[in-house]
N, CA, C and O atoms as a printed pandas DataFrame, in Angstrom:
     atom_number atom_name residue_name chain_id  residue_number  x_coord  y_coord  z_coord
0              1         N          UNK        A               1   99.331   97.202   87.449
1              2        CA          UNK        A               1  100.047   96.868   88.657
2              3         C          UNK        A               1   99.791   97.913   89.747
3              4         O          UNK        A               1   99.598   97.567   90.912
4              5         N          UNK        A               2   99.791   99.179   89.364
5              6        CA          UNK        A               2   99.546  100.240   90.341
6              7         C          UNK        A               2   98.133  100.151   90.899
7              8         O          UNK        A               2   97.896  100.473   92.063
8              9         N          UNK        A               3   97.197   99.715   90.067
9             10        CA          UNK        A               3   95.817   99.551   90.530
10            11         C          UNK        A               3   95.740   98.473   91.599
11            12         O          UNK        A               3   95.036   98.631   92.597
12            13         N          UNK        A               4   96.458   97.383   91.392
13            14        CA          UNK        A               4   96.442   96.296   92.367
14            15         C          UNK        A               4   97.054   96.737   93.696
15            16         O          UNK        A               4   96.568   96.368   94.764
16            17         N          UNK        A               5   98.110   97.519   93.620
17            18        CA          UNK        A               5   98.735   98.020   94.842
18            19         C          UNK        A               5   97.788   98.966   95.571
19            20         O          UNK        A               5   97.686   98.922   96.797
20            21         N          UNK        A               6   97.095   99.820   94.821
21            22        CA          UNK        A               6   96.134  100.740   95.433
22            23         C          UNK        A               6   94.993   99.973   96.094
23            24         O          UNK        A               6   94.539  100.347   97.175
24            25         N          UNK        A               7   94.530   98.906   95.454
25            26        CA          UNK        A               7   93.464   98.085   96.035
26            27         C          UNK        A               7   93.938   97.458   97.337
27            28         O          UNK        A               7   93.217   97.477   98.334
28            29         N          UNK        A               8   95.151   96.901   97.334
29            30        CA          UNK        A               8   95.680   96.277   98.547
30            31         C          UNK        A               8   95.866   97.289   99.672
31            32         O          UNK        A               8   95.598   96.977  100.832
32            33         N          UNK        A               9   96.321   98.493   99.345
33            34        CA          UNK        A               9   96.476   99.524  100.371
34            35         C          UNK        A               9   95.129   99.935  100.963
35            36         O          UNK        A               9   94.997  100.083  102.178
36            37         N          UNK        A              10   94.134  100.116  100.101
37            38        CA          UNK        A              10   92.808  100.518  100.576
38            39         C          UNK        A              10   92.180   99.424  101.432
39            40         O          UNK        A              10   91.596   99.708  102.478
40            41         N          UNK        A              11   92.298   98.184  100.992
41            42        CA          UNK        A              11   91.715   97.082  101.761
42            43         C          UNK        A              11   92.480   96.883  103.066
43            44         O          UNK        A              11   91.883   96.543  104.087
44            45         N          UNK        A              12   93.795   97.093  103.040
45            46        CA          UNK        A              12   94.574   97.002  104.272
46            47         C          UNK        A              12   94.139   98.038  105.293
47            48         O          UNK        A              12   94.038   97.747  106.485
48            49         N          UNK        A              13   93.883   99.248  104.817
49            50        CA          UNK        A              13   93.396  100.294  105.718
50            51         C          UNK        A              13   92.008   99.945  106.246
51            52         O          UNK        A              13   91.717  100.142  107.426
52            53         N          UNK        A              14   91.159   99.429  105.368
53            54        CA          UNK        A              14   89.820   99.016  105.803
54            55         C          UNK        A              14   89.867   97.857  106.783
55            56         O          UNK        A              14   89.095   97.822  107.741
56            57         N          UNK        A              15   90.765   96.908  106.550
57            58        CA          UNK        A              15   90.903   95.770  107.461
58            59         C          UNK        A              15   91.415   96.231  108.823
59            60         O          UNK        A              15   90.964   95.741  109.858
60            61         N          UNK        A              16   92.350   97.166  108.819
61            62        CA          UNK        A              16   92.844   97.704  110.084
62            63         C          UNK        A              16   91.762   98.447  110.844
63            64         O          UNK        A              16   91.663   98.338  112.066
64            65         N          UNK        A              17   90.957   99.199  110.123
65            66        CA          UNK        A              17   89.848   99.918  110.757
66            67         C          UNK        A              17   88.828   98.947  111.338
67            68         O          UNK        A              17   88.390   99.109  112.477
68            69         N          UNK        A              18   88.448   97.928  110.550
69            70        CA          UNK        A              18   87.476   96.940  111.026
70            71         C          UNK        A              18   88.032   96.150  112.200
71            72         O          UNK        A              18   87.299   95.815  113.130
72            73         N          UNK        A              19   89.316   95.855  112.161
73            74        CA          UNK        A              19   89.947   95.119  113.248
74            75         C          UNK        A              19   89.917   95.925  114.542
75            76         O          UNK        A              19   89.630   95.390  115.612
76            77         N          UNK        A              20   90.212   97.197  114.434
77            78        CA          UNK        A              20   90.197   98.044  115.616
78            79         C          UNK        A              20   88.799   98.334  116.122
79            80         O          UNK        A              20   88.573   98.390  117.331
80            81         N          UNK        A              21   87.863   98.518  115.214
81            82        CA          UNK        A              21   86.508   98.891  115.599
82            83         C          UNK        A              21   85.689   97.696  116.066
83            84         O          UNK        A              21   84.990   97.769  117.076
84            85         N          UNK        A              22   85.778   96.599  115.328
85            86        CA          UNK        A              22   84.910   95.457  115.594
86            87         C          UNK        A              22   85.621   94.291  116.272
87            88         O          UNK        A              22   84.970   93.399  116.817
88            89         N          UNK        A              23   86.930   94.292  116.242
89            90        CA          UNK        A              23   87.671   93.206  116.860
90            91         C          UNK        A              23   87.807   91.976  115.982
91            92         O          UNK        A              23   88.232   90.926  116.463
92            93         N          UNK        A              24   87.456   92.080  114.702
93            94        CA          UNK        A              24   87.633   90.942  113.796
94            95         C          UNK        A              24   89.093   90.906  113.358
95            96         O          UNK        A              24   89.776   91.929  113.339
96            97         N          UNK        A              25   89.552   89.718  113.009
97            98        CA          UNK        A              25   90.931   89.586  112.553
98            99         C          UNK        A              25   91.112   90.191  111.175
99           100         O          UNK        A              25   90.209   90.111  110.342
100          101         N          UNK        A              26   92.245   90.787  110.926
101          102        CA          UNK        A              26   92.520   91.385  109.625
102          103         C          UNK        A              26   92.605   90.346  108.522
103          104         O          UNK        A              26   92.276   90.634  107.372
104          105         N          UNK        A              27   93.046   89.133  108.861
105          106        CA          UNK        A              27   93.142   88.061  107.876
106          107         C          UNK        A              27   91.797   87.638  107.336
107          108         O          UNK        A              27   91.696   87.136  106.216
108          109         N          UNK        A              28   90.764   87.841  108.131
109          110        CA          UNK        A              28   89.397   87.511  107.712
110          111         C          UNK        A              28   89.008   88.320  106.481
111          112         O          UNK        A              28   88.230   87.851  105.650
112          113         N          UNK        A              29   89.537   89.515  106.360
113          114        CA          UNK        A              29   89.242   90.396  105.231
114          115         C          UNK        A              29   90.340   90.311  104.174
115          116         O          UNK        A              29   90.049   90.282  102.978
116          117         N          UNK        A              30   91.599   90.271  104.608
117          118        CA          UNK        A              30   92.725   90.370  103.686
118          119         C          UNK        A              30   92.940   89.132  102.826
119          120         O          UNK        A              30   93.273   89.258  101.648
120          121         N          UNK        A              31   92.757   87.940  103.386
121          122        CA          UNK        A              31   93.059   86.718  102.630
122          123         C          UNK        A              31   92.213   86.596  101.364
123          124         O          UNK        A              31   92.778   86.333  100.302
124          125         N          UNK        A              32   90.885   86.773  101.416
125          126        CA          UNK        A              32   90.123   86.697  100.166
126          127         C          UNK        A              32   90.503   87.787   99.157
127          128         O          UNK        A              32   90.505   87.540   97.951
128          129         N          UNK        A              33   90.822   88.975   99.639
129          130        CA          UNK        A              33   91.184   90.063   98.728
130          131         C          UNK        A              33   92.536   89.790   98.079
131          132         O          UNK        A              33   92.698   90.008   96.879
132          133         N          UNK        A              34   93.499   89.321   98.851
133          134        CA          UNK        A              34   94.810   89.005   98.279
134          135         C          UNK        A              34   94.673   87.891   97.253
135          136         O          UNK        A              34   95.318   87.931   96.205
136          137         N          UNK        A              35   93.842   86.901   97.542
137          138        CA          UNK        A              35   93.601   85.815   96.588
138          139         C          UNK        A              35   93.022   86.373   95.284
139          140         O          UNK        A              35   93.455   85.985   94.199
140          141         N          UNK        A              36   92.047   87.279   95.385
141          142        CA          UNK        A              36   91.430   87.878   94.200
142          143         C          UNK        A              36   92.446   88.697   93.403
143          144         O          UNK        A              36   92.464   88.631   92.174
144          145         N          UNK        A              37   93.293   89.468   94.093
145          146        CA          UNK        A              37   94.287   90.289   93.402
146          147         C          UNK        A              37   95.311   89.409   92.694
147          148         O          UNK        A              37   95.722   89.718   91.576
148          149         N          UNK        A              38   95.727   88.323   93.329
149          150        CA          UNK        A              38   96.682   87.407   92.694
150          151         C          UNK        A              38   96.078   86.813   91.426
151          152         O          UNK        A              38   96.757   86.714   90.404
152          153         N          UNK        A              39   94.818   86.420   91.485
153          154        CA          UNK        A              39   94.155   85.898   90.287
154          155         C          UNK        A              39   94.039   86.972   89.210
155          156         O          UNK        A              39   94.225   86.683   88.028
156          157         N          UNK        A              40   93.736   88.202   89.603
157          158        CA          UNK        A              40   93.599   89.292   88.636
158          159         C          UNK        A              40   94.932   89.623   87.968
159          160         O          UNK        A              40   94.954   90.089   86.829
160          161         N          UNK        A              41   96.036   89.386   88.665
161          162        CA          UNK        A              41   97.358   89.641   88.097
162          163         C          UNK        A              41   97.795   88.525   87.155
163          164         O          UNK        A              41   98.800   88.657   86.457
164          165         N          UNK        A              42   97.046   87.434   87.133
165          166        CA          UNK        A              42   97.368   86.333   86.234
166          167         C          UNK        A              42   98.332   85.325   86.820
167          168         O          UNK        A              42   98.909   84.520   86.089
168          169         N          UNK        A              43   98.514   85.361   88.134
169          170        CA          UNK        A              43   99.412   84.425   88.805
170          171         C          UNK        A              43   98.579   83.255   89.314
171          172         O          UNK        A              43   97.545   83.450   89.952
172          173         N          UNK        A              44   99.033   82.049   89.030
173          174        CA          UNK        A              44   98.321   80.861   89.489
174          175         C          UNK        A              44   98.598   80.645   90.975
175          176         O          UNK        A              44   99.758   80.645   91.387
176          177         N          UNK        A              45   97.557   80.460   91.783
177          178        CA          UNK        A              45   97.780   80.300   93.226
178          179         C          UNK        A              45   98.410   78.977   93.593
179          180         O          UNK        A              45   98.651   78.714   94.771
């Protein structure tokens, strides 16, 4: 569980950086990662 939280925090920071630097939406990066983490936790989407 702690690994999943660390992954989400790191990707959130990366999404914020990419959003500020490149102007892409954070959801463009976060949605696929959140989907992957939910599957890795064993929760059915």
